[in-house]
PyMOL commands that place a pseudoatom at each C-alpha (Angstrom):
pseudoatom trace, name=CA, resn=MET, resi=1, chain=A, elem=C, hetatm=0, pos=[8.768, 11.789, -10.640]
pseudoatom trace, name=CA, resn=ASN, resi=2, chain=A, elem=C, hetatm=0, pos=[10.020, 11.123, -7.316]
pseudoatom trace, name=CA, resn=ARG, resi=3, chain=A, elem=C, hetatm=0, pos=[9.300, 7.395, -5.426]
pseudoatom trace, name=CA, resn=HIS, resi=4, chain=A, elem=C, hetatm=0, pos=[6.718, 9.487, -3.180]
pseudoatom trace, name=CA, resn=LEU, resi=5, chain=A, elem=C, hetatm=0, pos=[4.483, 10.477, -6.161]
pseudoatom trace, name=CA, resn=GLN, resi=6, chain=A, elem=C, hetatm=0, pos=[4.924, 6.990, -7.487]
pseudoatom trace, name=CA, resn=ARG, resi=7, chain=A, elem=C, hetatm=0, pos=[3.508, 5.556, -4.262]
pseudoatom trace, name=CA, resn=GLN, resi=8, chain=A, elem=C, hetatm=0, pos=[0.550, 8.163, -3.985]
pseudoatom trace, name=CA, resn=LYS, resi=9, chain=A, elem=C, hetatm=0, pos=[-0.398, 6.742, -7.712]
pseudoatom trace, name=CA, resn=THR, resi=10, chain=A, elem=C, hetatm=0, pos=[-0.108, 2.904, -6.245]
pseudoatom trace, name=CA, resn=ILE, resi=11, chain=A, elem=C, hetatm=0, pos=[-2.137, 4.059, -3.274]
pseudoatom trace, name=CA, resn=GLU, resi=12, chain=A, elem=C, hetatm=0, pos=[-4.890, 5.592, -5.486]
pseudoatom trace, name=CA, resn=CYS, resi=13, chain=A, elem=C, hetatm=0, pos=[-4.849, 1.982, -7.334]
pseudoatom trace, name=CA, resn=LEU, resi=14, chain=A, elem=C, hetatm=0, pos=[-5.247, -0.041, -4.070]
pseudoatom trace, name=CA, resn=TYR, resi=15, chain=A, elem=C, hetatm=0, pos=[-7.787, 2.171, -2.719]
pseudoatom trace, name=CA, resn=GLN, resi=16, chain=A, elem=C, hetatm=0, pos=[-9.456, 1.635, -5.758]
pseudoatom trace, name=CA, resn=HIS, resi=17, chain=A, elem=C, hetatm=0, pos=[-9.113, -2.389, -5.922]
pseudoatom trace, name=CA, resn=CYS, resi=18, chain=A, elem=C, hetatm=0, pos=[-10.268, -2.259, -1.919]
pseudoatom trace, name=CA, resn=LEU, resi=19, chain=A, elem=C, hetatm=0, pos=[-13.282, -0.171, -2.536]
pseudoatom trace, name=CA, resn=LEU, resi=20, chain=A, elem=C, hetatm=0, pos=[-14.585, -1.295, -5.215]
pseudoatom trace, name=CA, resn=GLU, resi=21, chain=A, elem=C, hetatm=0, pos=[-13.373, -4.375, -5.005]
pseudoatom trace, name=CA, resn=ARG, resi=22, chain=A, elem=C, hetatm=0, pos=[-12.062, -4.479, -8.849]
pseudoatom trace, name=CA, resn=PRO, resi=23, chain=A, elem=C, hetatm=0, pos=[-9.012, -6.543, -10.300]
pseudoatom trace, name=CA, resn=LEU, resi=24, chain=A, elem=C, hetatm=0, pos=[-5.623, -4.176, -10.128]
pseudoatom trace, name=CA, resn=THR, resi=25, chain=A, elem=C, hetatm=0, pos=[-5.243, -4.990, -13.343]
pseudoatom trace, name=CA, resn=LEU, resi=26, chain=A, elem=C, hetatm=0, pos=[-8.583, -3.655, -14.609]
pseudoatom trace, name=CA, resn=ILE, resi=27, chain=A, elem=C, hetatm=0, pos=[-7.931, -0.513, -12.469]
pseudoatom trace, name=CA, resn=LEU, resi=28, chain=A, elem=C, hetatm=0, pos=[-4.261, -0.089, -14.089]
pseudoatom trace, name=CA, resn=GLU, resi=29, chain=A, elem=C, hetatm=0, pos=[-5.922, -0.538, -17.497]
pseudoatom trace, name=CA, resn=ASP, resi=30, chain=A, elem=C, hetatm=0, pos=[-8.049, 2.708, -16.834]
pseudoatom trace, name=CA, resn=TYR, resi=31, chain=A, elem=C, hetatm=0, pos=[-5.359, 4.530, -15.414]
pseudoatom trace, name=CA, resn=GLU, resi=32, chain=A, elem=C, hetatm=0, pos=[-3.686, 7.490, -16.498]
pseudoatom trace, name=CA, resn=PHE, resi=33, chain=A, elem=C, hetatm=0, pos=[-0.159, 7.189, -16.672]
pseudoatom trace, name=CA, resn=GLU, resi=34, chain=A, elem=C, hetatm=0, pos=[2.663, 5.554, -19.058]
pseudoatom trace, name=CA, resn=ILE, resi=35, chain=A, elem=C, hetatm=0, pos=[3.594, 2.069, -17.651]
pseudoatom trace, name=CA, resn=THR, resi=36, chain=A, elem=C, hetatm=0, pos=[7.234, 2.516, -19.885]
pseudoatom trace, name=CA, resn=GLN, resi=37, chain=A, elem=C, hetatm=0, pos=[8.285, 5.089, -17.847]
pseudoatom trace, name=CA, resn=ASP, resi=38, chain=A, elem=C, hetatm=0, pos=[9.935, 4.275, -14.594]
pseudoatom trace, name=CA, resn=GLU, resi=39, chain=A, elem=C, hetatm=0, pos=[6.831, 5.990, -12.533]
pseudoatom trace, name=CA, resn=GLY, resi=40, chain=A, elem=C, hetatm=0, pos=[4.648, 3.442, -14.481]
pseudoatom trace, name=CA, resn=ARG, resi=41, chain=A, elem=C, hetatm=0, pos=[6.612, 0.503, -13.477]
pseudoatom trace, name=CA, resn=PHE, resi=42, chain=A, elem=C, hetatm=0, pos=[6.775, 0.879, -9.717]
pseudoatom trace, name=CA, resn=VAL, resi=43, chain=A, elem=C, hetatm=0, pos=[2.860, 0.883, -9.710]
pseudoatom trace, name=CA, resn=LEU, resi=44, chain=A, elem=C, hetatm=0, pos=[2.440, -2.140, -12.105]
pseudoatom trace, name=CA, resn=LEU, resi=45, chain=A, elem=C, hetatm=0, pos=[5.344, -3.843, -10.352]
pseudoatom trace, name=CA, resn=ASN, resi=46, chain=A, elem=C, hetatm=0, pos=[4.158, -3.144, -6.993]
pseudoatom trace, name=CA, resn=CYS, resi=47, chain=A, elem=C, hetatm=0, pos=[0.052, -3.727, -7.830]
pseudoatom trace, name=CA, resn=GLU, resi=48, chain=A, elem=C, hetatm=0, pos=[1.037, -6.801, -9.851]
pseudoatom trace, name=CA, resn=PHE, resi=49, chain=A, elem=C, hetatm=0, pos=[3.022, -8.277, -6.288]
pseudoatom trace, name=CA, resn=ILE, resi=50, chain=A, elem=C, hetatm=0, pos=[-0.232, -7.600, -4.485]
pseudoatom trace, name=CA, resn=GLU, resi=51, chain=A, elem=C, hetatm=0, pos=[-2.471, -9.059, -6.358]
pseudoatom trace, name=CA, resn=ILE, resi=52, chain=A, elem=C, hetatm=0, pos=[-0.829, -12.062, -6.981]
pseudoatom trace, name=CA, resn=ASN, resi=53, chain=A, elem=C, hetatm=0, pos=[-0.054, -12.138, -3.150]
pseudoatom trace, name=CA, resn=LYS, resi=54, chain=A, elem=C, hetatm=0, pos=[-2.633, -10.701, -1.204]
pseudoatom trace, name=CA, resn=GLU, resi=55, chain=A, elem=C, hetatm=0, pos=[-3.771, -13.359, 0.804]
pseudoatom trace, name=CA, resn=ALA, resi=56, chain=A, elem=C, hetatm=0, pos=[-0.079, -13.938, 1.726]
pseudoatom trace, name=CA, resn=LEU, resi=57, chain=A, elem=C, hetatm=0, pos=[0.128, -9.905, 2.337]
pseudoatom trace, name=CA, resn=VAL, resi=58, chain=A, elem=C, hetatm=0, pos=[-2.842, -9.809, 4.399]
pseudoatom trace, name=CA, resn=GLU, resi=59, chain=A, elem=C, hetatm=0, pos=[-2.550, -12.533, 6.259]
pseudoatom trace, name=CA, resn=LYS, resi=60, chain=A, elem=C, hetatm=0, pos=[1.073, -10.547, 7.183]
pseudoatom trace, name=CA, resn=ILE, resi=61, chain=A, elem=C, hetatm=0, pos=[-0.910, -7.632, 8.021]
pseudoatom trace, name=CA, resn=ASN, resi=62, chain=A, elem=C, hetatm=0, pos=[-3.596, -8.961, 10.419]
pseudoatom trace, name=CA, resn=ASP, resi=63, chain=A, elem=C, hetatm=0, pos=[-0.261, -10.492, 12.434]
pseudoatom trace, name=CA, resn=LEU, resi=64, chain=A, elem=C, hetatm=0, pos=[0.546, -7.104, 12.861]
pseudoatom trace, name=CA, resn=LEU, resi=65, chain=A, elem=C, hetatm=0, pos=[-2.644, -5.459, 13.369]
pseudoatom trace, name=CA, resn=GLN, resi=66, chain=A, elem=C, hetatm=0, pos=[-3.210, -7.491, 17.045]
pseudoatom trace, name=CA, resn=ASP, resi=67, chain=A, elem=C, hetatm=0, pos=[-6.858, -7.132, 18.379]
pseudoatom trace, name=CA, resn=TRP, resi=68, chain=A, elem=C, hetatm=0, pos=[-8.273, -5.726, 14.586]
pseudoatom trace, name=CA, resn=THR, resi=69, chain=A, elem=C, hetatm=0, pos=[-8.139, -7.316, 11.164]
pseudoatom trace, name=CA, resn=PHE, resi=70, chain=A, elem=C, hetatm=0, pos=[-7.702, -6.305, 8.095]
pseudoatom trace, name=CA, resn=GLU, resi=71, chain=A, elem=C, hetatm=0, pos=[-11.272, -6.272, 6.762]
pseudoatom trace, name=CA, resn=ARG, resi=72, chain=A, elem=C, hetatm=0, pos=[-12.075, -3.835, 9.750]
pseudoatom trace, name=CA, resn=LEU, resi=73, chain=A, elem=C, hetatm=0, pos=[-9.625, -0.623, 8.695]
pseudoatom trace, name=CA, resn=PRO, resi=74, chain=A, elem=C, hetatm=0, pos=[-10.995, 2.090, 6.676]
pseudoatom trace, name=CA, resn=TYR, resi=75, chain=A, elem=C, hetatm=0, pos=[-9.908, 1.297, 2.561]
pseudoatom trace, name=CA, resn=VAL, resi=76, chain=A, elem=C, hetatm=0, pos=[-7.268, 3.574, 2.410]
pseudoatom trace, name=CA, resn=GLU, resi=77, chain=A, elem=C, hetatm=0, pos=[-5.761, 2.261, 5.380]
pseudoatom trace, name=CA, resn=GLN, resi=78, chain=A, elem=C, hetatm=0, pos=[-5.726, -0.856, 4.155]
pseudoatom trace, name=CA, resn=ALA, resi=79, chain=A, elem=C, hetatm=0, pos=[-4.230, 0.525, 0.722]
pseudoatom trace, name=CA, resn=ILE, resi=80, chain=A, elem=C, hetatm=0, pos=[-1.321, 1.922, 2.923]
pseudoatom trace, name=CA, resn=LEU, resi=81, chain=A, elem=C, hetatm=0, pos=[-0.694, -0.952, 4.722]
pseudoatom trace, name=CA, resn=LEU, resi=82, chain=A, elem=C, hetatm=0, pos=[-0.482, -3.434, 1.773]
pseudoatom trace, name=CA, resn=LEU, resi=83, chain=A, elem=C, hetatm=0, pos=[1.614, -0.860, -0.423]
pseudoatom trace, name=CA, resn=ALA, resi=84, chain=A, elem=C, hetatm=0, pos=[4.331, -0.812, 2.878]
pseudoatom trace, name=CA, resn=VAL, resi=85, chain=A, elem=C, hetatm=0, pos=[3.860, -4.835, 3.024]
pseudoatom trace, name=CA, resn=CYS, resi=86, chain=A, elem=C, hetatm=0, pos=[4.552, -4.750, -0.246]
pseudoatom trace, name=CA, resn=GLU, resi=87, chain=A, elem=C, hetatm=0, pos=[7.543, -2.866, -0.294]
pseudoatom trace, name=CA, resn=LEU, resi=88, chain=A, elem=C, hetatm=0, pos=[8.939, -4.536, 2.893]
pseudoatom trace, name=CA, resn=GLU, resi=89, chain=A, elem=C, hetatm=0, pos=[8.340, -7.909, 1.477]
pseudoatom trace, name=CA, resn=ARG, resi=90, chain=A, elem=C, hetatm=0, pos=[10.206, -6.809, -1.632]
pseudoatom trace, name=CA, resn=LYS, resi=91, chain=A, elem=C, hetatm=0, pos=[12.714, -4.977, 0.208]
pseudoatom trace, name=CA, resn=LEU, resi=92, chain=A, elem=C, hetatm=0, pos=[12.346, -2.185, -2.270]
pseudoatom trace, name=CA, resn=ASP, resi=93, chain=A, elem=C, hetatm=0, pos=[13.736, -0.029, 0.555]
pseudoatom trace, name=CA, resn=GLU, resi=94, chain=A, elem=C, hetatm=0, pos=[14.810, 0.118, 4.169]
pseudoatom trace, name=CA, resn=LYS, resi=95, chain=A, elem=C, hetatm=0, pos=[11.840, -0.571, 6.820]
pseudoatom trace, name=CA, resn=PRO, resi=96, chain=A, elem=C, hetatm=0, pos=[12.742, 3.013, 8.263]
pseudoatom trace, name=CA, resn=VAL, resi=97, chain=A, elem=C, hetatm=0, pos=[11.699, 4.571, 4.941]
pseudoatom trace, name=CA, resn=VAL, resi=98, chain=A, elem=C, hetatm=0, pos=[9.214, 2.175, 3.940]
pseudoatom trace, name=CA, resn=ILE, resi=99, chain=A, elem=C, hetatm=0, pos=[7.593, 3.305, 7.642]
pseudoatom trace, name=CA, resn=ASP, resi=100, chain=A, elem=C, hetatm=0, pos=[7.991, 7.228, 6.983]
pseudoatom trace, name=CA, resn=GLU, resi=101, chain=A, elem=C, hetatm=0, pos=[6.409, 7.231, 4.077]
pseudoatom trace, name=CA, resn=ALA, resi=102, chain=A, elem=C, hetatm=0, pos=[3.800, 4.792, 4.871]
pseudoatom trace, name=CA, resn=VAL, resi=103, chain=A, elem=C, hetatm=0, pos=[2.994, 7.482, 7.465]
pseudoatom trace, name=CA, resn=LEU, resi=104, chain=A, elem=C, hetatm=0, pos=[3.315, 10.274, 5.344]
pseudoatom trace, name=CA, resn=LEU, resi=105, chain=A, elem=C, hetatm=0, pos=[0.819, 8.922, 3.193]
pseudoatom trace, name=CA, resn=ALA, resi=106, chain=A, elem=C, hetatm=0, pos=[-1.403, 8.830, 5.847]
pseudoatom trace, name=CA, resn=LYS, resi=107, chain=A, elem=C, hetatm=0, pos=[-1.079, 12.118, 7.172]
pseudoatom trace, name=CA, resn=GLU, resi=108, chain=A, elem=C, hetatm=0, pos=[-2.067, 13.212, 3.666]
pseudoatom trace, name=CA, resn=TYR, resi=109, chain=A, elem=C, hetatm=0, pos=[-4.968, 10.668, 2.907]
pseudoatom trace, name=CA, resn=ALA, resi=110, chain=A, elem=C, hetatm=0, pos=[-5.992, 9.225, 5.906]
pseudoatom trace, name=CA, resn=ASP, resi=111, chain=A, elem=C, hetatm=0, pos=[-7.956, 10.304, 9.529]
pseudoatom trace, name=CA, resn=ASP, resi=112, chain=A, elem=C, hetatm=0, pos=[-5.992, 12.631, 11.295]
pseudoatom trace, name=CA, resn=GLU, resi=113, chain=A, elem=C, hetatm=0, pos=[-4.578, 9.943, 13.755]
pseudoatom trace, name=CA, resn=SER, resi=114, chain=A, elem=C, hetatm=0, pos=[-4.385, 7.039, 11.612]
pseudoatom trace, name=CA, resn=TYR, resi=115, chain=A, elem=C, hetatm=0, pos=[-0.683, 7.981, 11.003]
pseudoatom trace, name=CA, resn=LYS, resi=116, chain=A, elem=C, hetatm=0, pos=[-0.045, 6.618, 14.660]
pseudoatom trace, name=CA, resn=TYR, resi=117, chain=A, elem=C, hetatm=0, pos=[-1.626, 3.059, 13.816]
pseudoatom trace, name=CA, resn=ILE, resi=118, chain=A, elem=C, hetatm=0, pos=[0.041, 2.809, 10.235]
pseudoatom trace, name=CA, resn=ASN, resi=119, chain=A, elem=C, hetatm=0, pos=[3.477, 3.394, 12.732]
pseudoatom trace, name=CA, resn=ALA, resi=120, chain=A, elem=C, hetatm=0, pos=[3.136, 1.153, 15.514]
pseudoatom trace, name=CA, resn=VAL, resi=121, chain=A, elem=C, hetatm=0, pos=[1.314, -1.559, 13.028]
pseudoatom trace, name=CA, resn=LEU, resi=122, chain=A, elem=C, hetatm=0, pos=[4.363, -1.616, 10.836]
pseudoatom trace, name=CA, resn=ASP, resi=123, chain=A, elem=C, hetatm=0, pos=[6.660, -1.101, 13.436]
pseudoatom trace, name=CA, resn=ARG, resi=124, chain=A, elem=C, hetatm=0, pos=[6.134, -4.513, 14.737]
pseudoatom trace, name=CA, resn=TYR, resi=125, chain=A, elem=C, hetatm=0, pos=[6.669, -5.811, 10.897]
pseudoatom trace, name=CA, resn=GLU, resi=126, chain=A, elem=C, hetatm=0, pos=[9.852, -8.525, 10.831]
for i in range(1, 126): cmd.bond("trace and resi %d" % i, "trace and resi %d" % (i + 1))
show_as sticks, trace
zoom trace
């Protein structure tokens, strides 16, 4: 499974987490993928990092949002930004790659114009 599909699976878990306010560990238990495989490890490690560091990640995202707050964003955009900032913090890929992937995910899952907003927010990340 390629990295884009792994990100999709992660976004699905994060979306459920944001929407249902359910712990990611419980969502991962119910999710149907093999954690011992590479795809599962990517999802698991990112979800664990986000669950442990969510407060700091949300604070970082709020700093990037300017005249908006994380809590006011649609859940799918929250999920995309959480994953992107997680990847940037963990230095899993170069910034342009992470932004491109986040934009692709926004085009797939979010409103028609959301990808522009996601791009602008992540572009401010340092």
